Every structure is written in structure tokens, then in C-alpha cells.
N, C-alpha and C positions, 0 to 999 in steps of 0.2 A: 286222192286223185291229183291235186294242186301240187303234190309234192314232186309226182312223175312227170307232170309237164314241166314244172321247175328243172328236174334233172335232166329231161331232153333237151331243153333250152341250153344248159350249161354244156351239154356234149355236141352240141350244135355250132356254139361259139366257139369252144376248143377245137372242132374239127375245121372250122371255117379259118381259123389263126395259123394252123398248120397246112392249109391249102387242099384239104379233102373235101371237095365241092359236093360230090354225091351225098357223102354219108352227113354233111351238115345241112344239106336241102331235106334228107329224108327225117334225120333228127328235128329238125325245126316243124317239119309236117306234123309229126307225132305230136311234138308239144303243142301246137296248134288245136289239133282236134282234141286233145285230152283237156285243153284249158276250156274249149267251147262246151264239152261235155259237162266239165264241172259248173260252167255256169248254168246250163239249164237243169242239171240236178239241184243246184242251190236254189234256183228262182222256184223251181217246183216244191222244195222243201220248205220254202219262205211263204208260200202261198198256202201249203197244206197246213202251216202251224198258224197261220192267221186265222184260216177258216176253222179248225179243231180249237182256237184259243177263243172263238165266240160262242161256242157253245156252253150252255148253263152247266154248272156242276151240279149233281144231285145232291142232296142234303144228307148229312152223315147220321 
């Protein structure tokens, strides 16, 4: 997901350089949304990993 955010950011930068304001705004908006979704999923995964790691492992 972070890869897609970076791709849309690059598309936005290239479109801005060539003067395509609407496309640049749309691509930058998509990149921003994807980045924040990535952050939320990352934090949830981090918390789930910490909670799951504290459980005792059953003896083998």
C-alpha cells in the first residue's frame, strides 16, 4: 500500500511539473489517503503483534 502511495505521489509531482493541476491534485489526494490508510493498518498490526506476543506459549 505504501508503494501505491509513493507511485501516486510521483505521478502528482510529474503532472505538476507539466502544468496539469487537476491531475496533480487528484493524484496527490489519492497518495495522501493511501498513506493514512497505510499508517492506520500499520498501527493496528503493531498493536495486535504486541498483544499477541504477550500471551504465554503452551509447553511442547
